[in-house]
N, C-alpha and C positions, 0 to 999 in steps of 0.2 A: 580717557580717549584723547589721542593726539589730534593736533589741528589738521594734519593730512588726512586722517581717517574721517574726521568730521566733514571736511570739504568733499571727500570722495562720496560719502553718503548723500550729501546734499546735491551733488552733481547727478548722481544716479537717480535720485528722486525727481529731479527736474527733467531728466531725459524720459523717464517713464511717464510723467505727466504730459510732456509734449507729445509723446507717441499716442497717448489716449485721446488728447485733444484733436490731433490731426485726423485720427480715425473717426471720431464721433462728431466733430464740429459741423460738418456739412449736413448730415441727416438731422441732427438736433436743431440746427439753425433753421432748416427748411420747415421742420414741424412747428417751431415757434412762430416763424413768419406767416405760416398759413393759418395759425390759430386766431380766433376772434375772441373778444371779451365774452365771457359766459355770465349771463345774468342781466338784470335790468337795474339801472342805477337812477334813482329818482329821489326827490325830496319827500315823496309820498311814503309814509311808513309802511303801507301795504306791500311795497316792493322790497322792503328791507326785512320782511318776516316778523316785524314787531307790530303790536296792536296800535291803533291810533291813540289810545289813551297813553300808552308808554311814550309814543312819539311826542305828544303834546307836552309831556312832563319834562322832556329833554330840551336843552337849549338848542337853538339853531346851529350853533357852532359844533356841538357834539353830534348832531344829526349829520352835518356835512362831513365831519371827520369820519364817521362811520361809513358814509358813502364813499369817501376816498379810499378807505381801507378795503372795502368790498371790491372796488374797481381794481385795486392793486392785486388782490388775491385771485381775482377772476381772469386776469390777463397775464398769461405765462411769460411772454417776452418782456413785459413791463417789470414783473416781479424779478426775473432773473437779471435783467440789465441793471436795475437800480439797487438791488439788495446784496449783490455779490461782494461789494466792498465791506459791508458790515459783517458778513459771514467770515470773510477772509481775515478781518481784524481780530475777531474773537478766536477763530480757530488758530491763527498764527501765534497769537500771544499765549493761548493755552498750550500750544506745542512748545513754545519757549519756556513757559513755566515748568512743564513736565520735564524738559531737558535739563533745566536747572536742578530740579529735585533729584533726577537720576545722575547728576554729576557729569552730564554729557556736554555742557557748554565749555569750550576750550579757552575760557577767558584767562586762565593761568598761563597759557602758552603764548599769549599775545604780549607785545611790548607794553610795559607799564603805562606809557603815555597814550596808548591806543584805547584803553578801556574807558577813560573819561570821555574821549571823543565819540565812542560808540554810544555812551549814555546821552550825549548831546544830540546825536543824529536820530536815535530811535523815535523820539516824539514826532519827527517829520515823516518817518515811515508809517506810523499810525495815522498821521494826518492824510497821507496819500490815499489810504483806504476809504476815507469818508469825504474826501475833497474833490474827487473826480467824477462822481455820479450822484444823482439825487432824484427822488420821486418828482420833485417840482419842475424839472426840466421839460416834462411833457404833460404835467397835470392839467394845465389849462387847455392845451391843444386836444387832449383826449376827450374833452367834452364834445367835440365834433358837431354833428348835426343836432345833438341834444343840448347845445349851449344855451338855447332859449330858456331852459329850466334854471340854469345858473344865473343868467342875466335878469330873469324875471323874479328871482327869489326876493322875498320882502325883507332883505337884510342888506346892510352896506357891503360894498365890494371888499372892504378890508376884512370882513368876517369870512367871506368865501376864501380869500387869499390866506387868511390866518389858518383856516382848517387845512388847506393844502400844505402850508409850511409845517404845521404841527405833525402831520403824518411822517414826514421825513425826519424831523427831530425826534419823534417817538422811536424811530428805528436807530438813528445815529447816536443819540446821547447815551442810551444804555450800553451800546457797543463801546463807546469811548470810555465810559466808566469801568466796565469790566476789563477791557484791554489795558487801561492805565493801571488798574490794581494788579493785574497779572504781570505786567512789565516791571512795576515797582517791586514785586516779589521776586522776579526772576533775575533782575540785574542788581549789581551792588550799588544801589542808589541810597546814599546816607542822608536822610532828611535833616539831620543835625549838622552834618558837615557842609552840605550844599542843599538847602531847602528849595532853592530856585529850580534845581534839576528835577525835583519831584513835581513841582508846579508845572513845569514845561511839558511833562508827560501827558498832562490833561489839557493844558492850555492850547497847545499847537493843534491837536486833532479837533478840539472844540471850535477853534477859530475856522478851520477848514470846513467843518460841518455847517457852520453858519454861512460860510461863503457859498458852498454848493446849494444850500437850501434857499437862501434869499436871492442870490444873484441868478440862480437857475429859474426861480419863480418870476423874478423881475423880467428876464429876457423872454420867457414864454408868455407872460401876460402882455408885454408890449407888442410882440409879434407872434400871436398864436397861429397855428396851422390847423385849421378846422376841416380842410378839404381832403383829409386822408381817406384811403379806402381800407387799409388794415392798420392796426396799432403799431405795426413794425415801423411805419414811416416816421411818426413823431418821436417814437422811443429810440430809434437807432439812427435816424438821419436828420433829426431836427437841429436847427442852428443852436438852440440853447444847450443841447447835449454836447456838441463839439466845443462850444465856448467854455462851458464849465470844466470839461475834461482838460482842455489846454490851459485854462486859467488855474486849475488846481495843480497841474504839473508845474507851472511857473512859480506858484506860491511855495510849493514844496522845495523846489530847487533853490529859491531865494532863502527859504528857511534853513536849508542845509548849509548854504554858504554863510549865513549869519551865525549859525551854531559853530561852524568851524573857525571863522575868523574873528567873531566878536564874542562868542561864548553864549551861555544861557541867557544873559540879559538881552542879547540881540534877538534870540528866539522869542522871548516874551514880548519884546517891543513890536516885532512883526506880527505876532499873534494878536495883540491888542489892536493894531492898526487894521488888520484884515477883518476882525470881528466888528469893529465900529463902522468901518466903511460898508460892510455888507448890510448891517442893520439900517444905515442911513439910506442906502439904495432902495431897500425894501419899503421904508417909510414913504419914499417919494412915489413909488408905483401904487402903494395902497391909497394914497390921496388921489391919484389919477383915475383909478377905477379900471374896469375890464373892457377889453376891445370886443366889439360885436362881430 
């Protein structure tokens, strides 16, 4: 397949997708905005469908993690808004791997110097998928009028926050692992010739996943919005949502620039800095506790 044919197929697919989105976005968005969380979320095991004996055998952290997962699954706008990046990462890399198996990737038609550059930039494309949205950007605000349950729970605030962070990491980390493996399979990354390039495929998206998880949680814990009338408000209009989206884009752009001008070591250095800074920010808010 020539590069021109490959480009034409991708442009056609983009046009079809845009047409579908334009036609369906308004009704689907209206339905999601009108939807309310289905179900009751409580630390009481009776609301979770499990027996009290089962609940007492579980740790408070696991019980809270289950509560967060049920809230996510029961709130359509929340689920769609925060999980789309993870789905896009897996589907996109699977398509890339399939194209590689079919011999449809036109890497041979590109200039020889362009192929290594693509290999350095791909990790930041994966990082974008997990770095601009997170379940944590609205997880505290969504407690809403029932926040007294969270605040009165006989566990430290760090346990509550850790459960909220764990939910997003449970979604993002498998996506990063699967996507990284598929990219390593699809692209000519030689771990013997350039082992750092293979490390960057996992390091960059992992760093951005930690950023969106911990920075999003920190911002929402410091300034929660409990007075919402529908979940649409904290999920789509909350300050942490915009801050994480803009911050994630800025990190990805900086990472792409580092990859182009400094190379893979620059990508790894930025990834390490982002990951460490994100965890330090989270440690601070975990010590401060939750806002009433």
